[in-house]
TIRO-885375 format. One record per residue (C-alpha): residue number from 1; residue in one letter; chain; x, y negated, z negated. Coordinates in Angstrom, 1 decimal, decimal comma. Each point is the difference from the previous one (the first is absolute). Layout:
# TIRO-885375
resi  resn  chain  X  Y  Z
NUM  a  A  X  Y  Z;
...
END
This chain:
# TIRO-885375
resi  resn  chain  X  Y  Z
1  m  A  22,9  13,1  17,0;
2  p  A  -3,2  1,8  1,6;
3  e  A  -3,4  -0,8  -0,9;
4  i  A  -2,0  2,2  -2,2;
5  n  A  -3,1  1,2  1,2;
6  t  A  -3,1  2,0  -1,7;
7  s  A  -2,7  2,2  1,3;
8  f  A  -3,2  0,2  -1,8;
9  l  A  -0,5  3,3  -2,3;
10  f  A  -3,3  -0,9  -1,7;
11  t  A  -2,5  -2,0  -1,9;
12  i  A  -0,2  0,4  -3,6;
13  a  A  -3,7  -0,6  -2,4;
14  l  A  0,6  0,4  -3,6;
15  e  A  -2,8  0,5  -2,3;
16  i  A  1,2  -1,9  -3,3;
17  q  A  -0,7  -0,9  -3,4;
18  v  A  1,6  -2,3  -1,5;
19  s  A  1,4  -0,6  -3,8;
20  i  A  1,2  -3,2  -1,5;
21  l  A  2,6  0,1  -2,5;
22  g  A  1,2  -3,5  -0,1;
23  d  A  2,5  -2,5  -0,4;
24  t  A  2,7  2,1  -1,2;
25  p  A  4,0  -1,1  -0,7;
26  y  A  0,7  0,9  3,8;
27  g  A  -3,6  -1,8  1,5;
28  r  A  -3,3  1,2  0,4;
29  r  A  -0,3  3,4  0,6;
30  r  A  -2,8  2,3  1,6;
31  i  A  -0,1  3,5  0,5;
32  f  A  -2,0  1,5  2,9;
33  h  A  -1,8  3,2  0,2;
34  f  A  -0,8  1,7  2,8;
35  d  A  -3,7  1,7  0,8;
36  g  A  0,9  1,1  3,2;
37  g  A  0,1  -1,6  3,5;
38  s  A  0,5  1,1  3,8;
39  f  A  2,8  -0,6  2,6;
40  d  A  0,1  0,4  3,7;
41  g  A  2,4  -0,4  2,8;
42  p  A  0,9  1,6  3,2;
43  k  A  2,7  2,4  -1,6;
44  l  A  -1,9  0,2  -3,5;
45  k  A  -3,0  0,0  -1,8;
46  g  A  -1,7  1,6  -3,0;
47  k  A  -1,2  -1,3  -3,3;
48  v  A  1,8  -1,6  -3,0;
49  l  A  -0,6  2,4  -3,0;
50  p  A  -1,2  -1,7  -3,3;
51  g  A  2,7  -0,4  -2,5;
52  g  A  2,4  -2,1  1,1;
53  g  A  1,4  -3,2  -1,2;
54  g  A  1,3  -3,3  0,0;
55  w  A  1,6  -2,2  -1,8;
56  s  A  0,3  -3,8  0,5;
57  l  A  1,7  -3,3  -1,9;
58  i  A  -0,5  -3,4  1,0;
59  r  A  3,1  -1,4  -1,0;
60  r  A  0,6  -3,6  -1,6;
61  d  A  0,7  -1,5  3,7;
62  d  A  -3,8  1,4  1,1;
63  v  A  1,5  3,0  2,1;
64  m  A  -1,8  3,1  -0,4;
65  e  A  2,1  3,3  0,3;
66  v  A  -1,8  3,3  0,4;
67  d  A  1,3  3,5  -0,5;
68  v  A  -2,3  2,8  1,0;
69  r  A  -0,1  3,6  0,1;
70  l  A  -2,4  2,4  2,1;
71  t  A  -1,1  3,0  1,9;
72  l  A  -1,1  0,0  2,7;
73  e  A  -1,7  3,1  1,7;
74  t  A  0,1  0,5  3,8;
75  d  A  -3,8  1,4  1,8;
76  d  A  2,0  3,3  0,5;
77  k  A  0,9  -0,2  -3,6;
78  h  A  3,2  -0,9  -0,3;
79  q  A  1,3  -2,0  -3,4;
80  i  A  2,1  -3,1  0,5;
81  y  A  1,3  -1,5  -2,9;
82  t  A  0,4  -4,2  0,7;
83  a  A  1,9  -2,0  -2,2;
84  w  A  0,6  -4,1  0,9;
85  k  A  1,1  -3,1  -1,7;
86  g  A  -1,0  -3,4  1,5;
87  l  A  -0,5  -3,5  -0,8;
88  r  A  -3,2  -2,5  0,5;
89  h  A  0,1  -3,9  -0,4;
90  g  A  -1,9  -3,0  1,8;
91  p  A  -0,9  -3,4  -0,6;
92  k  A  -1,3  -0,7  -3,7;
93  e  A  -3,4  -0,5  1,6;
94  v  A  0,0  3,1  1,7;
95  m  A  1,5  2,3  -2,7;
96  d  A  -2,7  -1,8  -2,6;
97  r  A  -2,9  1,4  3,1;
98  l  A  1,1  3,0  0,0;
99  y  A  0,2  0,5  -3,8;
100  r  A  -3,7  -0,9  -0,3;
101  g  A  -0,8  2,9  2,5;
102  e  A  -0,8  -2,2  3,0;
103  i  A  1,0  1,1  3,3;
104  v  A  2,6  -1,5  1,5;
105  d  A  1,4  0,0  3,6;
106  p  A  3,3  2,3  -0,3;
107  k  A  1,9  -2,7  2,1;
108  a  A  -0,1  -2,2  -2,9;
109  y  A  2,1  1,9  -2,0;
110  y  A  3,1  2,4  -0,2;
111  f  A  -0,6  3,4  -1,0;
112  r  A  2,5  2,6  0,8;
113  t  A  1,3  3,6  -0,9;
114  t  A  2,8  2,8  0,8;
115  p  A  -2,1  3,0  -0,1;
116  y  A  1,8  3,3  -0,2;
117  f  A  -1,3  3,8  0,7;
118  e  A  1,0  3,5  -1,4;
119  t  A  -1,5  3,2  0,9;
120  s  A  0,8  3,6  0,6;
121  s  A  -2,3  0,5  3,2;
122  e  A  2,1  0,9  2,8;
123  k  A  -2,6  -1,8  2,3;
124  y  A  0,2  -3,2  -2,0;
125  d  A  3,8  0,1  -0,8;
126  w  A  0,8  -2,6  2,4;
127  v  A  -1,4  -2,6  -2,7;
128  n  A  2,9  1,2  -2,3;
129  r  A  2,6  -1,7  2,5;
130  i  A  -1,5  -3,5  0,7;
131  c  A  -0,2  -3,6  -1,5;
132  s  A  -3,4  -1,4  0,2;
133  i  A  -1,2  -3,5  -1,4;
134  a  A  -3,5  -1,4  -0,1;
135  s  A  -2,3  -3,0  0,1;
136  g  A  -2,6  -0,2  -2,4;
137  s  A  -4,0  -1,8  -0,8;
138  l  A  -2,1  0,1  -2,6;
139  s  A  -3,4  -0,1  -1,0;
140  p  A  -1,7  0,1  -3,3;
141  n  A  0,4  4,1  -0,7;
142  a  A  1,9  0,9  2,8;
143  r  A  3,8  -0,4  1,5;
144  t  A  0,6  0,7  3,6;
145  l  A  3,4  0,2  1,5;
146  d  A  1,2  0,4  3,7;
147  v  A  3,0  2,2  -0,3;
148  f  A  2,6  0,3  2,9;
149  q  A  3,2  2,0  0,6;
150  v  A  2,9  -1,8  0,6;
151  l  A  1,9  1,5  2,8;
END
């Protein structure tokens, strides 16, 4: 079986506000409001438009599921809709530190997402036909993900 290769697309930094809904019948629910952000890579760079959002559920097994929708605007003013799902988990002591807002080495926990893109731009229409994966890290008020095209 051939191996799966990737190519770096961009790093995205999201400016967020977090609302904690609390314990629900399904787990601990949080809602993220994106105030903006930026992305930068060899083929794509620009800003994250305000108004996107994310929804997370920390399941009973302490795995966080995340579902995100946002709009990217490239430096040359083309818009790209982005949606992804992902998972984050790790040792209890590491996750407790993250939930307290501490900076934790991203190698100490698993945070992966599967971004997909949609655009009407002829220049960037190639993003409509790719799969991608991303590896994330956290700081108190930001989320950063390195996004890779799956070749």
